[in-house]
ROGUSE-317908 format. One line per 5 residues: number of its first residue (from 1); for each residue x, y, z of C-alpha. Coordinates in pm, 1 decimal. Last residue first. Example, Ala and Ser with C-alpha at 12.3 -4.5 7.8 and 13.67 -1.06 7.14 Angstrom:
BEGIN
2	1367.0 -106.0 714.0 ~ 1230.0 -450.0 780.0
! end
This chain:
BEGIN
383	7126.6 9665.4 11388.1 ~ 7481.9 9657.7 11515.9 ~ 7541.9 10011.2 11390.4 ~ 7236.2 10140.6 11577.6 ~ 7370.2 9996.2 11903.2
378	7716.5 10132.3 11827.8 ~ 7582.7 10482.1 11767.7 ~ 7373.3 10474.2 12085.7 ~ 7673.4 10363.1 12290.4 ~ 7894.5 10636.4 12142.5
373	7639.7 10906.6 12222.3 ~ 7606.0 10773.0 12576.0 ~ 7986.0 10780.4 12612.0 ~ 7992.8 11138.9 12483.9 ~ 7736.1 11249.5 12742.8
368	7929.0 11072.0 13018.3 ~ 8251.8 11238.6 12909.3 ~ 8090.1 11581.2 12938.0 ~ 7944.0 11496.7 13279.3 ~ 8278.0 11378.9 13417.1
363	8454.1 11686.0 13277.1 ~ 8192.7 11917.1 13429.4 ~ 8223.3 11742.6 13764.1 ~ 8599.3 11795.6 13763.5 ~ 8562.1 12161.7 13661.9
358	8300.0 12258.2 13918.3 ~ 8031.8 12481.3 13765.1 ~ 7876.9 12167.7 13615.3 ~ 7782.1 12048.5 13962.9 ~ 7728.1 11672.1 13950.5
353	7508.3 11490.9 14203.4 ~ 7289.9 11386.6 13906.3 ~ 6934.9 11494.9 13999.3 ~ 7029.2 11757.5 14258.7 ~ 7308.2 11896.6 14039.8
348	7071.6 11939.2 13746.5 ~ 6836.8 12149.1 13961.6 ~ 7129.0 12361.2 14077.5 ~ 7235.2 12414.6 13717.0 ~ 6883.2 12518.6 13620.0
343	6860.8 12760.0 13915.3 ~ 7200.8 12910.2 13827.5 ~ 7075.7 12965.6 13470.9 ~ 6763.6 13141.0 13602.3 ~ 6980.1 13349.5 13835.0
338	7183.2 13475.6 13539.7 ~ 6868.1 13589.4 13366.3 ~ 6788.5 13428.9 13032.5 ~ 6861.0 13520.4 12670.2 ~ 7041.9 13186.4 12611.5
333	7346.7 13373.8 12479.3 ~ 7348.8 13609.4 12778.3 ~ 7295.8 13325.6 13026.9 ~ 7592.1 13138.6 12876.1 ~ 7816.7 13445.5 12881.2
328	7744.6 13513.3 13250.4 ~ 7776.1 13150.9 13363.6 ~ 8107.7 13076.9 13189.0 ~ 8154.5 12700.2 13193.3 ~ 8375.7 12708.8 12880.4
323	8114.2 12887.5 12667.3 ~ 8036.2 12583.2 12451.5 ~ 8004.9 12374.1 12769.1 ~ 7735.2 12602.3 12908.3 ~ 7561.7 12608.9 12568.6
318	7544.9 12229.4 12561.7 ~ 7415.9 12203.1 12919.9 ~ 7148.8 12470.9 12869.1 ~ 7027.1 12315.8 12543.7 ~ 7003.8 11973.5 12712.9
313	6811.3 12122.3 13007.4 ~ 6565.4 12300.5 12778.1 ~ 6518.7 11992.0 12564.7 ~ 6414.6 11779.6 12863.7 ~ 6654.3 11534.4 13023.4
308	6551.6 11166.9 13004.2 ~ 6791.5 11103.3 12713.8 ~ 7072.5 11184.8 12956.6 ~ 6983.8 10852.9 13118.8 ~ 6839.2 10755.4 13454.8
303	6875.4 10428.2 13648.3 ~ 7196.5 10547.3 13805.0 ~ 7325.4 10853.2 13621.5 ~ 7697.6 10847.1 13691.8 ~ 7758.1 10490.2 13810.1
298	7512.8 10349.8 13552.4 ~ 7689.5 10544.5 13278.4 ~ 8027.8 10401.2 13379.0 ~ 7901.1 10042.0 13391.0 ~ 7740.0 10075.1 13049.4
293	8063.9 10211.2 12900.9 ~ 8268.9 9931.9 13061.1 ~ 8036.7 9669.0 12911.9 ~ 8070.8 9836.4 12565.5 ~ 8449.0 9815.3 12547.9
288	8623.0 10154.5 12526.0 ~ 8816.1 10233.9 12205.9 ~ 8575.5 10499.6 12080.8 ~ 8591.0 10670.6 12420.9 ~ 8963.5 10728.1 12380.4
283	8933.3 10882.2 12032.7 ~ 8643.5 11099.7 12147.3 ~ 8875.3 11247.7 12408.2 ~ 9056.4 11451.5 12149.1 ~ 8976.3 11374.0 11785.9
278	9186.0 11662.6 11652.8 ~ 9505.8 11466.6 11577.8 ~ 9308.6 11212.2 11374.8 ~ 9195.8 11491.6 11145.4 ~ 8833.9 11543.5 11037.7
273	8689.4 11707.4 10728.9 ~ 8313.8 11696.5 10664.4 ~ 8233.4 11821.5 11014.4 ~ 7880.3 11844.5 11157.1 ~ 7887.0 11479.2 11263.8
268	8164.9 11550.1 11512.2 ~ 8105.5 11295.6 11790.6 ~ 7983.5 10979.5 11620.1 ~ 8060.8 11032.9 11251.7 ~ 8396.4 11189.2 11339.9
263	8491.2 10883.7 11544.4 ~ 8444.9 10661.9 11239.8 ~ 8635.1 10884.3 10995.3 ~ 8909.0 10958.3 11248.4 ~ 8945.6 10585.9 11313.9
258	8993.5 10519.1 10944.1 ~ 9246.1 10803.6 10918.3 ~ 9435.4 10660.1 11215.9 ~ 9439.5 10317.2 11055.0 ~ 9582.9 10472.6 10736.4
253	9848.7 10663.8 10933.1 ~ 9947.9 10335.8 11097.0 ~ 9965.5 10163.0 10758.1 ~ 10209.1 10431.9 10641.0 ~ 10442.0 10343.0 10929.8
248	10661.7 10102.9 10729.4 ~ 10719.1 10382.5 10475.2 ~ 10903.7 10588.8 10734.8 ~ 10853.6 10944.9 10860.6 ~ 10482.3 10946.7 10939.8
243	10239.2 11240.1 10929.2 ~ 9930.1 11169.3 11135.4 ~ 9604.4 11041.5 10992.4 ~ 9353.2 11197.7 10755.1 ~ 8977.5 11211.8 10718.7
238	8761.8 11334.1 10430.6 ~ 8385.5 11291.9 10418.7 ~ 8213.0 11304.9 10081.8 ~ 7916.8 11458.9 9901.8 ~ 7951.9 11396.9 9529.8
233	7878.9 11638.0 9245.5 ~ 8193.5 11503.9 9076.0 ~ 8332.5 11847.4 8987.9 ~ 8175.4 12074.6 9253.1 ~ 8144.8 11859.2 9565.1
228	8444.8 11647.1 9469.7 ~ 8661.6 11955.5 9422.3 ~ 8543.4 12116.7 9744.4 ~ 8620.2 11807.7 9954.4 ~ 8957.7 11746.0 9791.2
223	9051.7 12113.3 9840.6 ~ 8934.1 12089.2 10203.0 ~ 9155.8 11786.2 10266.4 ~ 9454.6 11963.6 10109.1 ~ 9396.2 12270.0 10328.4
218	9385.3 12050.0 10639.4 ~ 9709.6 11883.3 10531.1 ~ 9865.8 12228.9 10486.6 ~ 9766.4 12319.3 10842.4 ~ 9917.2 11988.5 10951.7
213	10254.6 12116.9 10834.7 ~ 10449.8 12145.4 10509.8 ~ 10808.9 12277.9 10489.1 ~ 10965.9 11933.2 10458.6 ~ 10728.3 11827.9 10182.3
208	10466.9 11561.9 10254.6 ~ 10417.1 11266.5 10020.9 ~ 10050.6 11176.0 9996.3 ~ 9895.1 10832.2 10027.0 ~ 9541.7 10895.2 9901.0
203	9279.5 10631.7 9970.7 ~ 8933.1 10627.4 9816.5 ~ 8664.6 10461.9 10027.9 ~ 8333.3 10306.2 9926.2 ~ 8420.0 9993.3 9728.3
198	8706.1 9861.8 9940.3 ~ 9086.8 9864.0 9931.3 ~ 9110.2 10161.7 9696.9 ~ 9409.8 10344.5 9547.6 ~ 9574.6 10680.5 9494.4
193	9950.1 10709.3 9541.2 ~ 10158.2 11026.4 9560.0 ~ 10514.3 11034.0 9425.3 ~ 10407.1 11130.2 9072.7 ~ 10215.0 11435.5 9191.6
188	10105.5 11585.8 8858.7 ~ 9787.3 11380.2 8842.8 ~ 9688.6 11476.8 9197.4 ~ 9358.4 11649.0 9115.3 ~ 9300.0 11419.6 8819.3
183	9329.0 11110.8 9036.9 ~ 9085.8 11264.7 9286.8 ~ 8839.1 11343.0 9007.8 ~ 8878.5 10994.0 8860.9 ~ 8795.1 10834.5 9196.1
178	8492.3 11060.5 9245.8 ~ 8365.3 10984.3 8894.3 ~ 8407.2 10609.6 8951.6 ~ 8192.7 10602.3 9264.9 ~ 8205.4 10227.8 9328.9
173	7977.5 10259.5 9633.3 ~ 7782.6 10580.3 9680.1 ~ 7822.1 10842.0 9952.8 ~ 8197.0 10858.3 9913.5 ~ 8447.8 10821.8 10195.4
168	8783.9 10983.8 10129.1 ~ 9069.7 10859.1 10347.9 ~ 9388.7 11065.5 10347.3 ~ 9717.2 10900.2 10445.8 ~ 10026.8 11100.9 10536.8
163	10385.5 11074.9 10417.7 ~ 10728.2 11201.4 10520.7 ~ 11021.8 11045.4 10338.4 ~ 11243.5 10754.8 10436.0 ~ 11132.0 10467.9 10212.6
158	11155.8 10612.1 9863.5 ~ 10971.8 10405.2 9604.8 ~ 11189.9 10276.9 9320.2 ~ 10973.6 9964.6 9269.6 ~ 11261.8 9731.1 9357.9
153	11353.5 9945.3 9659.6 ~ 10994.3 9947.7 9781.3 ~ 10979.1 9571.3 9735.6 ~ 11286.5 9511.3 9950.2 ~ 11184.0 9766.6 10214.6
148	10833.6 9631.3 10264.2 ~ 10946.5 9269.5 10230.8 ~ 11187.2 9306.0 10526.1 ~ 10906.2 9442.2 10743.8 ~ 10670.1 9160.2 10651.1
143	10380.3 9257.2 10430.0 ~ 10000.9 9222.1 10463.9 ~ 9963.3 9520.5 10697.1 ~ 9652.1 9641.8 10510.2 ~ 9808.0 9971.9 10404.6
138	10126.7 9802.3 10283.3 ~ 9929.1 9538.6 10095.0 ~ 9737.4 9810.9 9913.1 ~ 10054.3 10013.0 9847.0 ~ 10233.2 9709.5 9701.2
133	9941.1 9622.0 9473.3 ~ 9929.5 9978.4 9345.4 ~ 10303.2 9978.3 9289.0 ~ 10289.8 9643.0 9111.4 ~ 10003.6 9761.8 8891.9
128	10190.0 10073.5 8787.3 ~ 10506.7 9876.1 8726.1 ~ 10314.2 9623.9 8516.0 ~ 10146.4 9897.9 8318.3 ~ 10477.6 10065.3 8237.7
123	10656.1 9740.1 8150.9 ~ 10371.0 9617.6 7932.0 ~ 10348.3 9955.9 7759.3 ~ 10720.4 9933.7 7684.8 ~ 10665.0 9591.2 7526.3
118	10381.7 9739.2 7322.6 ~ 10608.8 10013.9 7189.0 ~ 10891.0 9769.1 7107.6 ~ 10648.7 9544.0 6918.9 ~ 10524.2 9845.3 6722.1
113	10882.0 9954.8 6643.5 ~ 10972.1 9602.8 6528.4 ~ 10662.4 9591.4 6307.6 ~ 10746.6 9931.5 6159.9 ~ 11100.2 9809.5 6077.6
108	10970.9 9488.1 5919.3 ~ 10717.4 9686.0 5716.5 ~ 10998.3 9903.2 5583.4 ~ 11208.4 9596.7 5501.3 ~ 10925.4 9461.0 5287.9
103	10698.4 9165.5 5368.4 ~ 10360.3 9332.5 5410.8 ~ 10092.2 9356.2 5678.5 ~ 10236.9 9376.2 6030.1 ~ 10139.3 9101.0 6273.7
98	10212.0 9111.0 6647.4 ~ 10202.9 8807.9 6876.4 ~ 10150.5 8880.7 7243.2 ~ 10258.1 8780.0 7594.8 ~ 10553.1 8542.9 7563.3
93	10730.8 8528.6 7900.7 ~ 11101.9 8609.4 7878.5 ~ 11057.8 8911.0 8108.9 ~ 10754.9 9031.8 7912.6 ~ 10782.6 8918.6 7553.7
88	10630.9 9038.3 7227.7 ~ 10676.2 8794.8 6936.5 ~ 10677.0 8929.9 6581.5 ~ 10516.6 8811.4 6257.1 ~ 10565.2 9003.5 5928.2
83	10280.6 8927.7 5692.0 ~ 10263.3 8812.1 5327.2 ~ 10170.1 8453.1 5410.9 ~ 10440.8 8418.7 5676.1 ~ 10752.9 8627.3 5739.0
78	10913.3 8552.9 6076.9 ~ 11016.9 8710.4 6403.7 ~ 11119.8 8571.6 6742.4 ~ 11183.4 8223.9 6596.9 ~ 11176.5 7910.8 6816.6
73	10840.7 7798.2 6672.8 ~ 10541.6 7715.4 6893.1 ~ 10403.4 8070.7 6881.0 ~ 10461.0 8079.2 6503.7 ~ 10246.0 7768.3 6455.7
68	9968.7 7923.7 6664.1 ~ 9994.0 8245.3 6463.7 ~ 9968.7 8053.8 6133.7 ~ 9661.5 7872.1 6266.9 ~ 9492.2 8199.9 6360.9
63	9569.3 8367.1 6027.8 ~ 9217.2 8345.7 5883.7 ~ 9088.3 8514.9 6201.7 ~ 9242.7 8837.1 6067.4 ~ 8951.5 8881.6 5829.5
58	9011.9 9258.8 5814.5 ~ 9332.0 9416.6 5948.3 ~ 9336.9 9726.7 6171.9 ~ 9355.6 9504.5 6478.7 ~ 9334.3 9476.8 6855.3
53	9293.5 9167.8 7072.4 ~ 9282.8 8911.5 6790.5 ~ 9273.8 8551.6 6913.3 ~ 9565.1 8330.0 6809.2 ~ 9607.6 8143.5 7137.2
48	9915.9 8345.3 7230.8 ~ 9714.6 8667.7 7220.0 ~ 9696.3 8869.4 6901.5 ~ 9795.7 9225.6 6808.1 ~ 9723.2 9332.2 6449.7
43	9888.6 9595.0 6230.2 ~ 9808.3 9760.9 5899.6 ~ 10073.1 9994.0 5758.2 ~ 9991.9 10355.4 5666.1 ~ 10296.2 10461.2 5879.0
38	10163.8 10750.8 6087.8 ~ 9791.2 10673.0 6091.6 ~ 9878.1 10303.1 6124.5 ~ 10087.4 10369.6 6435.2 ~ 9806.4 10567.7 6596.7
33	9553.7 10295.3 6526.9 ~ 9805.0 10045.4 6667.8 ~ 9825.9 10230.8 6998.7 ~ 9454.2 10307.1 7029.1 ~ 9373.8 9939.0 6970.7
28	9623.3 9827.2 7236.2 ~ 9477.9 10075.0 7483.9 ~ 9125.1 9954.1 7406.5 ~ 9232.3 9592.1 7440.4 ~ 9331.1 9669.1 7798.0
23	9690.3 9633.1 7908.5 ~ 9696.7 9452.5 8243.3 ~ 9790.8 9092.2 8184.4 ~ 9954.0 9057.7 8528.4 ~ 9628.1 9019.8 8720.7
18	9752.7 8698.9 8882.6 ~ 9443.5 8514.5 8765.4 ~ 9506.7 8634.9 8411.6 ~ 9875.5 8541.2 8415.2 ~ 9800.3 8199.5 8559.0
13	9529.7 8148.3 8297.5 ~ 9776.8 8223.2 8018.4 ~ 10030.7 7980.0 8162.7 ~ 9765.5 7708.1 8176.9 ~ 9667.3 7764.4 7811.6
8	10032.9 7747.4 7702.4 ~ 10089.0 7431.2 7904.2 ~ 9776.1 7273.2 7751.4 ~ 9880.8 7376.3 7399.0 ~ 10228.2 7226.8 7450.4
3	10078.9 6902.1 7586.2 ~ 9848.0 6874.1 7284.5 ~ 10149.3 6912.9 7052.0
! end
């Protein structure tokens, strides 16, 4: 008998550690409360150690020994001490014992219906958990290629449809209201998946219709942003990767969204929505090793740094780039004479040997400024 109890206890711990026992006591309680309201019959759900998880019956602890005896018996249902006892299995694994008060045929039928309902809840919750677990492992590249397709087939997830990954970074960790808002926003999209792999980011794996484009993805990102700002009162950043055709490539879209989020913070801090496809040269700079960045800056500026430029020079450079190297338009927007702008550009050329009016030099200077920005961000990040 002691060996049986030990095996039962071990099996229960395995299920808990494996996160398979997923139905909360609150859900069980709501279910049996609803059944009692309809049938007027008291019901209790116990674990396989005789502990009540949800009940409408008083003093149920008195039946703990009877439950334990029933668990060890070969019967699937039994009448004991004026109660109908039922076993609830999940794939031949005993999960719960259900008690229905009374010994009549009507009580037996209600007990069977309650056991059937809880078994269906087990299946539904298990499938939901399995899908969430699958998506997490898919995003993190924890699955072999053959496992991806085998598990997707088992979970009835289509493998050859277009998908894109959105990454939503919240200001606060474990932002439950933000997560619930996103889930509510996509509640009707049964083929979309919402999950988390860390405490600060919400991940949306969205199925893309054939007639949808990146413009639609941008609209979706803005809807998420606006909804979280208004409903959850949470400031967030939203990034998204490229649209992929196969489920095996979903992890690539996720990595792209992560990069977009990081690169956006460095080079496009004024944007709350950033797409991987719009990162431009910032994406390349982000992947440069720090020693190469330092070498490049030293070659361009020598012992100087763009930080040494005065505010007037920085404003002139930025406005010149904003206006696509157009001298006339830049001088107009800076409210200065054209010759004054030319003088400033000449002065900059003498100190850097780069003439911003020449396209190649302008590109070199622009990249150098972005590299410096990246270096400063990484230095701050390290500290």
